[in-house]
Structure formats: structure tokens, C-alpha cells
C-alpha positions as a LaTeX table, in Angstrom:
\begin{tabular}{lrrr}
\hline
Residue & $x$ (\AA) & $y$ (\AA) & $z$ (\AA) \\
\hline
Unk1 & 123.35 & 168.87 & $-15.28$ \\
Unk2 & 126.75 & 170.13 & $-14.11$ \\
Unk3 & 125.25 & 171.64 & $-11.52$ \\
Unk4 & 124.26 & 168.22 & $-9.48$ \\
Unk5 & 127.55 & 166.29 & $-10.30$ \\
Unk6 & 129.43 & 167.83 & $-7.57$ \\
Unk7 & 126.21 & 167.22 & $-5.13$ \\
Unk8 & 125.83 & 163.79 & $-6.61$ \\
Unk9 & 129.84 & 163.24 & $-5.56$ \\
Unk10 & 129.09 & 164.51 & $-1.83$ \\
Unk11 & 126.42 & 162.42 & $-1.62$ \\
Unk12 & 127.82 & 159.34 & $-2.83$ \\
Unk13 & 130.63 & 159.86 & $-0.63$ \\
Unk14 & 129.30 & 160.15 & 2.43 \\
Unk15 & 126.89 & 156.93 & 1.64 \\
Unk16 & 130.26 & 155.50 & 1.62 \\
Unk17 & 131.57 & 156.82 & 4.41 \\
Unk18 & 127.74 & 155.92 & 6.69 \\
Unk19 & 128.05 & 152.40 & 4.88 \\
Unk20 & 131.70 & 151.46 & 6.16 \\
Unk21 & 130.92 & 153.22 & 9.39 \\
Unk22 & 128.19 & 150.61 & 10.42 \\
Unk23 & 130.59 & 147.38 & 10.06 \\
Unk24 & 133.07 & 149.50 & 12.33 \\
Unk25 & 130.91 & 149.60 & 14.74 \\
Unk26 & 129.40 & 146.28 & 14.98 \\
Unk27 & 132.58 & 144.70 & 14.86 \\
Unk28 & 133.22 & 146.91 & 17.94 \\
Unk29 & 130.02 & 144.96 & 19.44 \\
Unk30 & 131.29 & 141.96 & 18.38 \\
Unk31 & 134.49 & 142.83 & 20.15 \\
Unk32 & 132.70 & 143.93 & 23.51 \\
Unk33 & 130.62 & 140.06 & 23.01 \\
Unk34 & 133.87 & 138.43 & 23.10 \\
Unk35 & 135.60 & 140.46 & 25.80 \\
Unk36 & 132.49 & 139.94 & 27.88 \\
Unk37 & 132.56 & 135.92 & 26.87 \\
Unk38 & 136.34 & 135.41 & 27.99 \\
Unk39 & 135.85 & 137.15 & 31.27 \\
Unk40 & 133.26 & 134.57 & 32.17 \\
Unk41 & 135.40 & 131.79 & 30.77 \\
Unk42 & 138.90 & 133.68 & 33.19 \\
Unk43 & 135.93 & 133.85 & 36.14 \\
Unk44 & 135.67 & 130.26 & 35.62 \\
Unk45 & 138.72 & 128.96 & 35.46 \\
Unk46 & 139.76 & 131.02 & 38.60 \\
Unk47 & 137.24 & 129.10 & 40.49 \\
Unk48 & 138.13 & 125.78 & 39.31 \\
Unk49 & 141.67 & 126.77 & 39.39 \\
Unk50 & 140.84 & 127.78 & 43.56 \\
Unk51 & 139.38 & 124.25 & 43.90 \\
Unk52 & 142.24 & 122.76 & 42.54 \\
Unk53 & 144.47 & 124.35 & 45.24 \\
Unk54 & 142.16 & 123.68 & 47.66 \\
Unk55 & 142.62 & 119.80 & 46.70 \\
Unk56 & 146.71 & 120.09 & 46.49 \\
Unk57 & 146.70 & 121.81 & 49.74 \\
Unk58 & 144.39 & 118.85 & 51.27 \\
Unk59 & 146.53 & 116.42 & 50.01 \\
Unk60 & 150.31 & 117.85 & 51.13 \\
Unk61 & 148.93 & 117.87 & 54.26 \\
Unk62 & 148.01 & 113.84 & 54.29 \\
Unk63 & 151.16 & 113.11 & 52.66 \\
Unk64 & 153.32 & 115.21 & 55.63 \\
Unk65 & 150.71 & 113.35 & 58.03 \\
Unk66 & 152.18 & 110.25 & 56.37 \\
Unk67 & 155.51 & 110.62 & 56.56 \\
Unk68 & 155.42 & 111.62 & 60.34 \\
Unk69 & 153.63 & 108.88 & 61.16 \\
Unk70 & 156.29 & 106.58 & 59.24 \\
Unk71 & 158.71 & 108.15 & 61.34 \\
Unk72 & 156.74 & 107.06 & 64.04 \\
Unk73 & 156.89 & 103.66 & 62.99 \\
Unk74 & 160.57 & 103.37 & 61.79 \\
Unk75 & 160.98 & 104.58 & 65.62 \\
Unk76 & 158.72 & 101.60 & 66.94 \\
Unk77 & 160.72 & 99.25 & 65.11 \\
Unk78 & 163.41 & 100.44 & 65.79 \\
Unk79 & 162.30 & 100.11 & 69.79 \\
Unk80 & 161.34 & 96.48 & 68.80 \\
Unk81 & 164.74 & 95.64 & 67.84 \\
Unk82 & 166.29 & 96.87 & 71.26 \\
Unk83 & 163.82 & 94.91 & 73.12 \\
Unk84 & 165.24 & 91.49 & 71.73 \\
Unk85 & 162.44 & 91.27 & 68.68 \\
Unk86 & 164.90 & 89.81 & 66.48 \\
Unk87 & 166.78 & 87.60 & 69.12 \\
Unk88 & 163.65 & 85.25 & 69.79 \\
Unk89 & 160.07 & 85.94 & 70.99 \\
Unk90 & 159.52 & 88.30 & 73.25 \\
Unk91 & 155.97 & 89.37 & 74.22 \\
Unk92 & 157.23 & 93.21 & 74.69 \\
Unk93 & 158.43 & 93.89 & 71.60 \\
Unk94 & 155.87 & 92.17 & 69.75 \\
Unk95 & 153.46 & 94.79 & 71.63 \\
Unk96 & 155.47 & 97.78 & 70.83 \\
Unk97 & 155.94 & 96.74 & 66.95 \\
Unk98 & 151.96 & 96.36 & 66.66 \\
Unk99 & 150.75 & 99.20 & 68.28 \\
Unk100 & 153.72 & 101.31 & 66.00 \\
Unk101 & 152.08 & 99.84 & 62.93 \\
Unk102 & 148.47 & 100.33 & 64.50 \\
Unk103 & 149.24 & 104.03 & 65.10 \\
Unk104 & 150.35 & 104.06 & 61.52 \\
Unk105 & 147.19 & 102.33 & 59.82 \\
Unk106 & 145.40 & 104.50 & 61.88 \\
Unk107 & 147.02 & 107.69 & 60.70 \\
Unk108 & 147.05 & 106.29 & 57.03 \\
Unk109 & 143.34 & 106.11 & 57.42 \\
Unk110 & 142.81 & 109.21 & 58.99 \\
Unk111 & 141.46 & 112.81 & 56.96 \\
Unk112 & 141.53 & 110.50 & 53.56 \\
Unk113 & 141.63 & 113.67 & 50.83 \\
Unk114 & 138.73 & 113.33 & 48.37 \\
Unk115 & 138.57 & 115.03 & 44.92 \\
Unk116 & 135.99 & 117.55 & 45.18 \\
Unk117 & 134.80 & 116.64 & 41.48 \\
Unk118 & 132.32 & 119.58 & 39.96 \\
Unk119 & 129.05 & 118.42 & 38.10 \\
Unk120 & 129.23 & 118.69 & 34.23 \\
Unk121 & 126.97 & 121.36 & 32.86 \\
Unk122 & 123.04 & 120.41 & 33.01 \\
Unk123 & 124.18 & 117.34 & 35.56 \\
Unk124 & 122.85 & 117.77 & 39.22 \\
Unk125 & 125.51 & 117.14 & 41.71 \\
Unk126 & 125.15 & 113.57 & 43.49 \\
Unk127 & 124.59 & 113.89 & 47.67 \\
Unk128 & 126.98 & 112.57 & 49.81 \\
Unk129 & 125.86 & 111.19 & 52.86 \\
Unk130 & 122.49 & 110.98 & 52.09 \\
Unk131 & 120.68 & 108.02 & 54.02 \\
Unk132 & 118.00 & 108.03 & 51.80 \\
Unk133 & 116.98 & 104.86 & 50.41 \\
Unk134 & 116.72 & 104.27 & 46.66 \\
Unk135 & 113.01 & 103.28 & 45.41 \\
\hline
\end{tabular}
């Protein structure tokens, strides 16, 4: 019986060693799954960030055009004042003023940036500009 005692301890130790290695392998698999999930989430965030960047560039461009339009309107108002708009009825000064305002209004309505919204998961995107009638 004493001969089998070292063999029993060896078998017990080996089984304990195998039992502890399986959770480590499972933890390794869980870690790899988690890394894959995080990589997918990071890719989605990167795509969303690029969309936000594109919208920001559109808005910045729009604002810069509005600033240029405001300078033109200011120059038109100055010209109208020089032509006697403030001193009474003067046809040419009113024409200049109206022309400047029209340019500003046209510029403010041109290429108005629209946010590019992404549909939520499971939601179908809405078609814009469709000429189909609702039935």
C-alpha cells in the first residue's frame, strides 16, 4: 500500500494541475472574444467620428461663406449710405441696398449643410428626394 502512495499523490497533483489549466485556457478565449468585440466597437466609433468630421467641415465651410456674405452686405450698406440713402429718397441707393440684401439671402440659403444621420440598428434608412407617393 505504501508503494502506491507516491503514485496516488502524483495522480492527484497531475489532475489538480490539469484542472487549473482549463480555466486559464477559457479565460484566454474570453479575453480574445473581448478584444474582438472591442476592435469592432472601435471600428464603429472611428466610422462615426469620420461622419462627424465630415459634417463639421460642411458646417465650417457654410459659416465661412456666411461671413463673406456679411462683408458684402456691409459694403452694400456703406455704398447705399454714400449714395444718399440716409438723406432722403434716392432710387439708386435703394437699388444698391436691395441688391446687397438679396445676395446675402441667396448665399445664406445656398448649400445649407444637413446632418447625415445614421439609422439605428434594425431601422431602415429613410429615402430622401423620392418622388414616390404614399399609398
